[in-house]
RODO-2510 file (C-alpha; in nm, 4 decimals, decimal comma):
residues 494
     n   res          X          Y          Z
     1     m     6,3921    -6,7342    16,6710
     2     y     6,3545    -6,5993    17,0167
     3     r     5,9954    -6,6017    17,1637
     4     t     6,0072    -6,6177    17,5058
     5     y     5,7034    -6,3650    17,5603
     6     s     5,4831    -6,5263    17,3496
     7     r     5,4427    -6,8343    17,6280
     8     i     5,3681    -6,6236    17,8670
     9     s     5,1503    -6,4519    17,6095
    10     m     4,9830    -6,7578    17,5685
    11     i     4,8978    -6,8320    17,9269
    12     f     4,7472    -6,4865    17,9545
    13     v     4,5532    -6,5697    17,6721
    14     f     4,4135    -6,9022    17,8045
    15     l     4,3042    -6,7311    18,1484
    16     l     4,1198    -6,4836    17,9625
    17     c     3,8347    -6,6899    17,7750
    18     l     3,7928    -6,8705    18,1102
    19     p     3,4268    -6,9034    18,2119
    20     f     3,2906    -6,6004    18,5031
    21     a     3,1717    -6,9422    18,7076
    22     y     3,5342    -6,9056    18,9514
    23     g     3,5469    -6,6859    19,2430
    24     e     3,3390    -6,4841    19,3790
    25     q     3,1018    -6,3017    19,2322
    26     k     3,0977    -5,9577    19,3244
    27     s     3,1901    -5,6011    19,1403
    28     d     3,4633    -5,4312    19,3477
    29     m     3,7912    -5,5269    19,4764
    30     q     3,8598    -5,6439    19,8503
    31     v     3,9970    -5,3869    20,0258
    32     s     4,1679    -5,4802    20,3666
    33     t     4,2085    -5,2252    20,6776
    34     k     4,0906    -5,1935    20,9805
    35     s     4,0571    -4,7722    20,9755
    36     a     3,7915    -4,6356    20,8550
    37     p     3,9383    -4,2834    20,7281
    38     a     4,2144    -4,5184    20,5348
    39     r     3,9400    -4,6623    20,3591
    40     a     3,7669    -4,4289    20,2843
    41     l     4,0484    -4,2195    20,1560
    42     f     4,1486    -4,5286    19,9696
    43     k     3,7968    -4,5046    19,7699
    44     e     3,8472    -4,1404    19,7529
    45     g     4,1330    -4,2139    19,6357
    46     l     4,0716    -4,4687    19,3383
    47     s     3,7689    -4,2710    19,2160
    48     k     4,0182    -3,9846    19,1290
    49     i     4,2627    -4,1990    18,9824
    50     e     3,9734    -4,3090    18,7451
    51     a     3,9182    -3,9643    18,6353
    52     l     4,2764    -3,9068    18,5878
    53     h     4,3663    -3,6769    18,8150
    54     e     4,6120    -3,8907    18,9118
    55     q     4,8657    -3,6671    19,1405
    56     a     4,5347    -3,6022    19,3633
    57     g     4,4774    -3,9763    19,3824
    58     l     4,7984    -4,0563    19,4956
    59     q     4,7691    -3,7963    19,7972
    60     d     4,4541    -3,9703    19,9161
    61     w     4,6595    -4,3532    19,9621
    62     r     4,9625    -4,1513    20,0623
    63     k     4,7528    -4,0162    20,3540
    64     a     4,5394    -4,3605    20,3465
    65     v     4,8638    -4,5380    20,4626
    66     q     4,9328    -4,3132    20,6919
    67     a     4,6457    -4,3622    20,8635
    68     d     4,7287    -4,7403    20,8373
    69     p     5,0836    -4,8095    20,7499
    70     k     4,9968    -5,1997    20,7547
    71     f     4,7367    -5,1332    20,4644
    72     a     4,9250    -5,3354    20,2003
    73     l     4,7156    -5,2631    19,8960
    74     a     4,7627    -4,8921    19,9176
    75     h     5,0980    -4,9657    19,9508
    76     i     5,1486    -5,1409    19,5722
    77     l     4,9018    -4,9065    19,4042
    78     i     5,0976    -4,6568    19,4491
    79     t     5,3497    -4,8071    19,3712
    80     f     5,2041    -4,8901    19,0440
    81     f     5,0752    -4,5086    18,9530
    82     t     5,3309    -4,2672    19,1141
    83     q     5,6327    -4,1917    18,8514
    84     d     5,8525    -4,1514    19,1699
    85     p     6,1110    -4,4644    19,0832
    86     a     6,1817    -4,3895    19,4995
    87     e     5,8642    -4,4316    19,5474
    88     q     5,8021    -4,7453    19,3519
    89     v     6,0837    -4,8497    19,5265
    90     s     5,9850    -4,8011    19,9181
    91     e     5,6187    -4,8488    19,8635
    92     r     5,6858    -5,1981    19,6983
    93     e     5,9108    -5,3117    19,9899
    94     k     5,5787    -5,1559    20,2792
    95     a     5,3728    -5,3717    20,0573
    96     l     5,5446    -5,7006    20,1103
    97     a     5,6419    -5,6307    20,4750
    98     t     5,2627    -5,6191    20,5546
    99     k     5,1318    -5,8696    20,2499
   100     q     5,0362    -6,1231    20,4778
   101     s     4,7499    -5,8696    20,6594
   102     a     4,5753    -5,8527    20,3441
   103     s     4,3173    -6,0696    20,1511
   104     p     4,3925    -6,3081    19,9530
   105     e     4,2703    -6,1123    19,6248
   106     e     4,5125    -5,8104    19,7480
   107     q     4,7821    -6,0734    19,8118
   108     l     4,7571    -6,1802    19,4393
   109     i     4,7975    -5,8438    19,3323
   110     i     5,0535    -5,7298    19,5618
   111     d     5,2651    -6,0351    19,4179
   112     w     5,1611    -5,9567    19,0738
   113     l     5,2632    -5,6190    19,0465
   114     a     5,5505    -5,6303    19,3142
   115     n     5,7031    -5,9064    19,0345
   116     a     5,6890    -5,6939    18,7276
   117     s     5,8379    -5,4177    18,9383
   118     q     6,1674    -5,6508    18,9808
   119     s     6,1374    -5,8185    18,6210
   120     q     5,9899    -6,1203    18,7717
   121     w     5,7801    -6,1781    18,4629
   122     l     5,6183    -6,5529    18,5012
   123     p     5,5638    -6,4943    18,8672
   124     a     5,3822    -6,1658    18,7548
   125     i     5,1738    -6,2613    18,5325
   126     q     5,1553    -6,6171    18,6918
   127     a     4,9389    -6,4157    18,9657
   128     m     4,7641    -6,1563    18,7606
   129     n     4,6094    -6,4252    18,5598
   130     e     4,5314    -6,6414    18,9199
   131     a     4,3410    -6,3281    19,0070
   132     l     4,1580    -6,2595    18,7168
   133     e     4,0706    -6,6369    18,6529
   134     k     3,9591    -6,6567    19,0650
   135     y     3,7802    -6,2649    19,0690
   136     p     3,6301    -6,2437    18,7501
   137     q     3,3676    -6,0314    18,8386
   138     d     3,5464    -5,7252    19,0308
   139     k     3,5473    -5,4432    18,7468
   140     h     3,8802    -5,2734    18,9564
   141     l     4,0933    -5,5933    18,9075
   142     a     4,0020    -5,6150    18,5234
   143     w     4,0292    -5,2681    18,4895
   144     l     4,4252    -5,3075    18,6407
   145     s     4,5339    -5,5771    18,4625
   146     g     4,4107    -5,3341    18,1223
   147     w     4,6092    -5,0807    18,2341
   148     w     4,9094    -5,2510    18,3161
   149     l     4,8884    -5,4395    17,9451
   150     l     4,8513    -5,0698    17,8139
   151     v     5,0748    -4,8471    17,9896
   152     t     5,3585    -5,0466    18,1199
   153     q     5,3894    -5,3576    17,8336
   154     r     5,2424    -5,1584    17,5341
   155     q     4,9876    -5,4040    17,4643
   156     s     4,6727    -5,1919    17,3462
   157     a     4,5372    -5,5700    17,2072
   158     k     4,5706    -5,7733    17,4433
   159     a     4,4310    -5,4988    17,6991
   160     i     4,1031    -5,4324    17,4975
   161     p     3,9361    -5,7356    17,6123
   162     l     4,0117    -5,6714    18,0070
   163     f     3,8621    -5,2877    17,9780
   164     e     3,5542    -5,5133    17,7808
   165     r     3,5474    -5,7442    18,0573
   166     a     3,5181    -5,4766    18,3615
   167     i     3,1999    -5,2689    18,1321
   168     r     2,9999    -5,5846    18,0772
   169     i     3,0735    -5,5838    18,4175
   170     d     2,9589    -5,2602    18,4978
   171     p     2,8392    -5,0468    18,2474
   172     q     2,8623    -4,6898    18,4046
   173     f     3,1846    -4,7339    18,4467
   174     a     3,3520    -4,4860    18,3288
   175     d     3,7223    -4,5041    18,2260
   176     p     3,7374    -4,9109    18,0482
   177     w     3,5558    -4,6432    17,8146
   178     n     3,8750    -4,4182    17,7824
   179     e     4,1394    -4,7012    17,7789
   180     l     3,9342    -4,8751    17,5004
   181     a     3,9139    -4,5688    17,3154
   182     y     4,3485    -4,5483    17,3353
   183     c     4,3463    -4,9270    17,2677
   184     y     4,1570    -4,8786    16,9460
   185     a     4,3090    -4,6140    16,8082
   186     r     4,6945    -4,7765    16,8784
   187     t     4,5691    -5,0105    16,6755
   188     g     4,4566    -4,7979    16,3946
   189     q     4,0800    -4,8350    16,4541
   190     f     3,9733    -4,4839    16,4898
   191     e     3,6344    -4,5283    16,4089
   192     k     3,6288    -4,7531    16,7160
   193     a     3,8343    -4,5113    16,9569
   194     f     3,5972    -4,2377    16,9210
   195     e     3,2895    -4,4056    16,9356
   196     r     3,4286    -4,5253    17,2682
   197     i     3,5092    -4,1483    17,3422
   198     k     3,1790    -4,0349    17,3286
   199     r     3,0481    -4,2877    17,5852
   200     y     3,2955    -4,2040    17,8127
   201     t     3,2335    -3,7950    17,7556
   202     e     2,8716    -3,9048    17,8252
   203     l     2,9434    -4,0718    18,1255
   204     l     3,1211    -3,7716    18,2694
   205     p     3,0298    -3,4469    18,0798
   206     n     3,1843    -3,1996    18,3718
   207     e     3,5356    -3,3784    18,3832
   208     a     3,8567    -3,2688    18,2062
   209     n     3,9855    -3,5862    18,1098
   210     p     3,7223    -3,6896    17,8452
   211     q     3,8185    -3,3742    17,6435
   212     d     4,1554    -3,4236    17,7330
   213     t     4,1517    -3,8075    17,5575
   214     f     3,9136    -3,6815    17,2486
   215     a     4,2393    -3,4562    17,2134
   216     e     4,4969    -3,7123    17,2176
   217     i     4,2690    -3,9303    17,0266
   218     s     4,2175    -3,6585    16,7691
   219     r     4,6161    -3,5689    16,7386
   220     l     4,6738    -3,9709    16,7246
   221     a     4,4927    -3,9220    16,4143
   222     g     4,6279    -3,6388    16,2495
   223     r     4,3605    -3,3793    16,3090
   224     y     4,5784    -3,1340    16,4872
   225     e     4,3278    -2,8587    16,5072
   226     d     4,0653    -3,0705    16,6729
   227     a     4,3173    -3,1656    16,9050
   228     l     4,4061    -2,8033    17,0168
   229     l     3,9946    -2,7220    17,0750
   230     h     3,9713    -3,0562    17,2704
   231     y     4,2945    -2,9606    17,5168
   232     r     4,2128    -2,6527    17,5324
   233     a     3,8180    -2,7205    17,6481
   234     s     3,9791    -2,9623    17,9083
   235     l     4,2025    -2,6815    18,0384
   236     k     3,8705    -2,4773    18,0633
   237     i     3,6765    -2,7379    18,2670
   238     d     4,0220    -2,7912    18,5010
   239     p     4,2730    -2,5517    18,4702
   240     t     4,4592    -2,7332    18,6787
   241     f     4,4696    -3,0298    18,4883
   242     n     4,8089    -3,0561    18,3283
   243     e     4,8261    -3,3280    18,1056
   244     s     4,6252    -3,1273    17,8589
   245     q     4,8543    -2,8254    17,8951
   246     l     5,1113    -3,1006    17,7982
   247     g     4,9238    -3,1763    17,5261
   248     l     4,9152    -2,8650    17,3102
   249     g     5,2960    -2,8375    17,3588
   250     d     5,2968    -3,2171    17,2047
   251     t     5,0636    -3,0920    16,9097
   252     y     5,2288    -2,7519    16,7986
   253     a     5,5475    -2,9861    16,8082
   254     l     5,3821    -3,2473    16,5482
   255     m     5,2252    -2,9438    16,3511
   256     g     5,5819    -2,8052    16,2748
   257     d     5,5242    -2,5039    16,5480
   258     e     5,8538    -2,6028    16,7633
   259     p     5,9052    -2,2420    16,9222
   260     k     5,5352    -2,2765    17,0175
   261     a     5,5330    -2,6215    17,1613
   262     r     5,8791    -2,5321    17,3699
   263     a     5,6401    -2,2072    17,5781
   264     e     5,3399    -2,4571    17,6069
   265     y     5,5839    -2,7412    17,7516
   266     a     5,7529    -2,4788    17,9460
   267     i     5,4660    -2,4082    18,1361
   268     a     5,3570    -2,7743    18,1843
   269     v     5,7357    -2,8539    18,3249
   270     q     5,6507    -2,5511    18,5869
   271     k     5,3332    -2,6546    18,6784
   272     g     5,4481    -3,0935    18,7026
   273     t     5,6130    -3,3023    18,9667
   274     k     5,9276    -3,3488    18,9505
   275     v     5,9573    -3,6519    18,7162
   276     q     5,7094    -3,4619    18,5416
   277     a     5,9340    -3,2062    18,4600
   278     s     6,2296    -3,4203    18,3608
   279     l     6,0181    -3,6886    18,1486
   280     w     5,8263    -3,3627    18,0175
   281     a     6,1631    -3,1683    17,9281
   282     l     6,2832    -3,4838    17,6998
   283     q     5,9860    -3,4153    17,4694
   284     s     6,0393    -3,0298    17,4717
   285     a     6,4520    -3,0933    17,3818
   286     a     6,2871    -3,3258    17,0742
   287     t     6,1335    -3,0223    16,9083
   288     y     6,5176    -2,8707    16,8573
   289     v     6,5846    -3,2414    16,6394
   290     r     6,2718    -3,1306    16,3895
   291     e     6,4375    -2,7847    16,3346
   292     g     6,7658    -2,9218    16,2666
   293     n     6,9118    -2,7381    16,5333
   294     l     7,0921    -2,9891    16,6796
   295     s     7,3069    -2,8063    16,9561
   296     g     7,0025    -2,6806    17,0538
   297     a     6,8987    -3,0524    17,1050
   298     d     7,2696    -3,0990    17,3274
   299     i     7,1799    -2,8234    17,5501
   300     a     6,8202    -2,9245    17,6203
   301     f     6,8745    -3,2794    17,6439
   302     q     7,1847    -3,2146    17,8638
   303     s     6,9847    -2,9737    18,1311
   304     v     6,7437    -3,2828    18,1575
   305     a     7,0479    -3,5546    18,2100
   306     q     7,1607    -3,3137    18,5102
   307     q     6,8134    -3,2457    18,6369
   308     a     6,7859    -3,5822    18,6129
   309     h     7,1389    -3,6763    18,7974
   310     t     7,0332    -3,4361    19,0593
   311     n     6,6789    -3,6158    19,1319
   312     d     6,8278    -3,9369    19,1263
   313     f     6,6045    -4,0040    18,8005
   314     g     6,8891    -4,2295    18,6405
   315     n     6,6663    -4,4148    18,4147
   316     i     6,5443    -4,0234    18,2684
   317     e     6,9148    -3,9333    18,2972
   318     a     7,0242    -4,2520    18,0869
   319     e     6,7313    -4,1322    17,8220
   320     a     6,8392    -3,8233    17,7781
   321     y     7,1707    -3,9585    17,6883
   322     r     7,0571    -4,2116    17,4988
   323     s     6,8110    -3,9592    17,2719
   324     m     7,1237    -3,7454    17,1878
   325     a     7,3362    -4,0118    17,1036
   326     l     7,0131    -4,1200    16,7818
   327     y     7,1121    -3,7680    16,5727
   328     q     7,5140    -3,7465    16,6369
   329     k     7,6567    -3,7271    16,3241
   330     d     7,9922    -3,7925    16,4521
   331     s     7,9655    -4,1504    16,5821
   332     a     8,2870    -4,1252    16,8676
   333     t     8,0605    -3,8602    17,0148
   334     a     7,7708    -4,0963    16,9956
   335     m     7,9255    -4,3685    17,1413
   336     d     8,0542    -4,1469    17,4261
   337     l     7,7241    -4,0431    17,5091
   338     l     7,5801    -4,4460    17,5215
   339     q     7,8512    -4,5288    17,7733
   340     k     7,7459    -4,2590    17,9836
   341     a     7,3734    -4,3432    17,9387
   342     e     7,4658    -4,6707    18,0446
   343     a     7,6796    -4,5799    18,3277
   344     a     7,3677    -4,3682    18,4706
   345     l     7,2060    -4,7123    18,4784
   346     n     7,4961    -4,8990    18,6575
   347     e     7,4489    -4,6434    18,9351
   348     k     7,2738    -4,6555    19,2521
   349     h     6,9381    -4,5656    19,2525
   350     r     6,6093    -4,6314    19,4072
   351     v     6,4683    -4,6827    19,0683
   352     p     6,2650    -5,0417    18,9967
   353     q     6,4763    -5,3293    18,8230
   354     g     6,2175    -5,3548    18,5702
   355     v     6,2217    -4,9622    18,4718
   356     l     6,6116    -4,9720    18,4594
   357     d     6,5777    -5,3107    18,2719
   358     q     6,3707    -5,1630    18,0112
   359     e     6,6147    -4,8667    17,9558
   360     m     6,8890    -5,1035    17,9103
   361     s     6,7506    -5,2634    17,6734
   362     a     6,7146    -4,9276    17,4644
   363     v     7,0630    -4,8406    17,5381
   364     l     7,1936    -5,1661    17,3989
   365     r     6,9402    -5,1401    17,0732
   366     t     7,0663    -4,7925    17,0254
   367     r     7,4742    -4,9024    17,0355
   368     t     7,3483    -5,2472    16,8500
   369     e     7,1786    -5,0399    16,5747
   370     r     7,4773    -4,7277    16,5342
   371     a     7,7783    -4,9573    16,5534
   372     g     7,6430    -5,1616    16,2698
   373     q     7,5026    -4,8047    16,0364
   374     d     7,8890    -4,7202    16,1134
   375     g     8,0403    -5,0794    15,9225
   376     n     8,1692    -5,1797    16,3581
   377     t     8,0240    -5,5514    16,3274
   378     e     8,2437    -5,5711    16,6450
   379     v     8,0737    -5,3607    16,9032
   380     a     7,7333    -5,4264    16,7048
   381     s     7,7553    -5,8372    16,7541
   382     a     7,8579    -5,7612    17,0930
   383     s     7,6242    -5,5343    17,2438
   384     l     7,3059    -5,7771    17,0425
   385     k     7,4546    -6,0460    17,2244
   386     r     7,3979    -5,8444    17,5527
   387     l     7,0601    -5,7380    17,4370
   388     e     6,9765    -6,0976    17,4085
   389     g     7,0890    -6,2166    17,6873
   390     l     6,8443    -5,9631    17,8968
   391     a     6,5661    -6,0817    17,6311
   392     n     6,6029    -6,4007    17,7417
   393     s     6,6084    -6,3397    18,1507
   394     n     6,3278    -6,1222    18,1132
   395     s     6,0043    -6,1478    17,9565
   396     d     5,9104    -5,7471    17,9562
   397     d     5,7132    -5,6282    17,6282
   398     v     5,9278    -5,3106    17,5702
   399     v     6,2564    -5,5461    17,6541
   400     q     6,1654    -5,7600    17,3986
   401     s     6,0552    -5,5160    17,0732
   402     n     6,4384    -5,3954    17,1653
   403     y     6,5695    -5,6539    17,0511
   404     h     6,3803    -5,7634    16,7837
   405     g     6,4323    -5,4257    16,6450
   406     a     6,8094    -5,4475    16,7208
   407     a     6,8441    -5,7997    16,5462
   408     g     6,5715    -5,7030    16,2437
   409     a     6,8519    -5,4103    16,1883
   410     m     7,1153    -5,6461    16,2010
   411     l     6,9569    -5,9089    16,0229
   412     l     6,8978    -5,6428    15,7217
   413     a     7,2605    -5,5142    15,7389
   414     q     7,3626    -5,8660    15,6190
   415     g     7,0922    -5,8983    15,3697
   416     k     6,8791    -6,1855    15,5298
   417     y     6,5652    -5,9995    15,4418
   418     e     6,3404    -6,2645    15,5577
   419     d     6,4746    -6,3119    15,8827
   420     a     6,5074    -5,9430    15,9338
   421     i     6,0871    -5,9192    15,8402
   422     s     6,0263    -6,1780    16,1109
   423     h     6,1915    -5,9773    16,3774
   424     l     6,1454    -5,6276    16,2825
   425     e     5,7317    -5,6881    16,2032
   426     e     5,7737    -5,7564    16,6290
   427     d     5,8802    -5,3847    16,6825
   428     e     5,6550    -5,0726    16,6277
   429     n     5,9756    -4,8095    16,6456
   430     p     5,9832    -4,5882    16,3692
   431     f     6,2973    -4,7264    16,3224
   432     s     6,2225    -5,0562    16,2739
   433     m     5,9534    -4,9603    16,0805
   434     q     6,1139    -4,7449    15,8414
   435     r     6,4130    -5,0302    15,8348
   436     l     6,0841    -5,3103    15,7505
   437     i     5,9931    -5,0837    15,4477
   438     q     6,3298    -5,1464    15,3244
   439     a     6,3089    -5,5657    15,3606
   440     y     5,9844    -5,5817    15,1821
   441     q     6,1580    -5,3638    14,9606
   442     k     6,4518    -5,5978    14,8985
   443     s     6,2225    -5,9337    14,9449
   444     g     5,9768    -5,8111    14,6501
   445     d     5,6757    -5,7371    14,8784
   446     k     5,5729    -5,4147    14,7343
   447     q     5,2384    -5,4279    14,8864
   448     g     5,3798    -5,5054    15,2349
   449     a     5,6367    -5,2114    15,1944
   450     e     5,3294    -4,9630    15,1357
   451     r     5,1528    -5,0478    15,4129
   452     v     5,3715    -5,0231    15,6676
   453     a     5,4706    -4,6737    15,4774
   454     q     5,1041    -4,5734    15,5204
   455     k     5,1337    -4,6308    15,8914
   456     l     5,4989    -4,4805    15,9483
   457     s     5,3779    -4,1667    15,7805
   458     k     5,0874    -4,1481    16,0499
   459     f     5,2969    -4,2346    16,3273
   460     n     5,1804    -3,9038    16,5209
   461     e     5,3655    -3,9704    16,8816
   462     p     5,5342    -3,6650    17,0094
   463     y     5,8793    -3,8275    17,0573
   464     i     6,2810    -3,7943    16,9416
   465     e     6,2232    -4,1233    16,7123
   466     q     5,9404    -3,9358    16,5390
   467     a     6,1893    -3,6456    16,4959
   468     i     6,4304    -3,8409    16,3782
   469     v     6,2653    -4,0714    16,1282
   470     v     5,9142    -3,9721    16,0507
   471     i     5,9592    -3,5706    15,9315
   472     p     6,2399    -3,6355    15,7090
   473     f     6,0515    -3,9926    15,5659
   474     r     5,7211    -3,8057    15,5016
   475     k     5,9304    -3,5512    15,2932
   476     n     6,0611    -3,8109    15,0964
   477     r     5,7572    -4,0042    15,0663
   478     a     5,5974    -3,6899    14,9365
   479     t     5,8928    -3,5876    14,6680
   480     n     5,8630    -3,9257    14,5596
   481     s     5,5323    -3,9262    14,5038
   482     e     5,5474    -3,7932    14,1753
   483     v     5,7999    -4,0300    14,0601
   484     k     5,6563    -4,2687    13,7674
   485     p     5,5314    -4,6233    13,9183
   486     e     5,8145    -4,8030    13,7681
   487     r     6,1008    -4,6457    13,9729
   488     r     5,8684    -4,6065    14,2880
   489     e     6,0456    -4,8609    14,4862
   490     l     6,3059    -4,6037    14,5040
   491     a     6,1007    -4,4160    14,7350
   492     y     6,2181    -4,6467    15,0395
   493     e     6,5795    -4,6482    14,9857
   494     w     6,7773    -4,4989    15,2678
***
């Protein structure tokens, strides 16, 4: 079994367990700039980022690098937190060009984040781990490392020790409590998640984000009415906190009120940046799929693709076409859309290679699964081979998950249930969970099937996969709940 990412993960786990006897004993990140205004702007921006006022924080950092163009740490952190692909590339280049003026800790952070942006995963992980080893009492470094694992790598369980380290260094450091709540929620530990949110809210009682997080955790737990209350409380504290406006749309979408969801999304899109507008419009387009209005979905996704193309967001353009391919009934149409997605990724864009690789892996996965579904084994095998090649050269966890999902789908179709299970268990995508239920059933593991079925039923992320897989699965499961026990296995035949 292909497990390149396990080797890198073991390096990471080993260094996390090293004692705190190494390096400097300081709780703040090293910051190298000779400009007092740049330093002040950097600190102010960091405070805003930690309170999830990301756009305001980025504005401070952009002013900081104007005051000191050689401020390498600020350049690389802009790369990490901005959603604008072109800015990610340009700021990375500036960080690398000015790296020699930075402190040793800052240079490690630059090496880590710049390499990750370019899909150079082994040196990226090595630089991050070296920084964590040498500067074990830097709370911001621990926090940033946890953020990277949670947000870009979807590794909630691995992020927990880092956020806990940041809290041990400074129990009053608010955002690690917030991020821990997300980690526990995404690993199904909602009691722990709500405990951390309570503490986070106590530390920042007048900020919007604690209410926003309370809302999102409630939504993930299926408590939709509570989510709406907390999102509105967040907007009452700060009407400009647009993430809560988005959250209202997400919640109504999951509740099944798709027209209301689109109305709330429209407000968020209007207020967001160009990148946010495109990303959030993808979620709005998925509402038509939940309604079964596939022609409406086509129009909405096509609009996103055109907007993304105009703004040179090649990864978002590709995602719009890939999303359309997922629900097409006609195979030729689906394959044509996937070809458009790949073509968009192959155009010249100012987009980080790591982002392009993630999206390409998703496109190849979807092509593999669709071709397999249609009985086109030649195309399915060729697409899986390309995806395996990408996975062999790229240890990004998103790429790895897409490979495991596609490989598991192929093995399931071939009747190799145990081998399919070993791959599908590595992926959290609803399509893989659905197939994992089938594989467990076919191999005679009804308990395993039921465990995954419960998890899939509670999947409350407002994305296209939820619209296509989870909603019909819930309906099918409810219908079959009345089936006699000896016929229960039929509930998971797809």
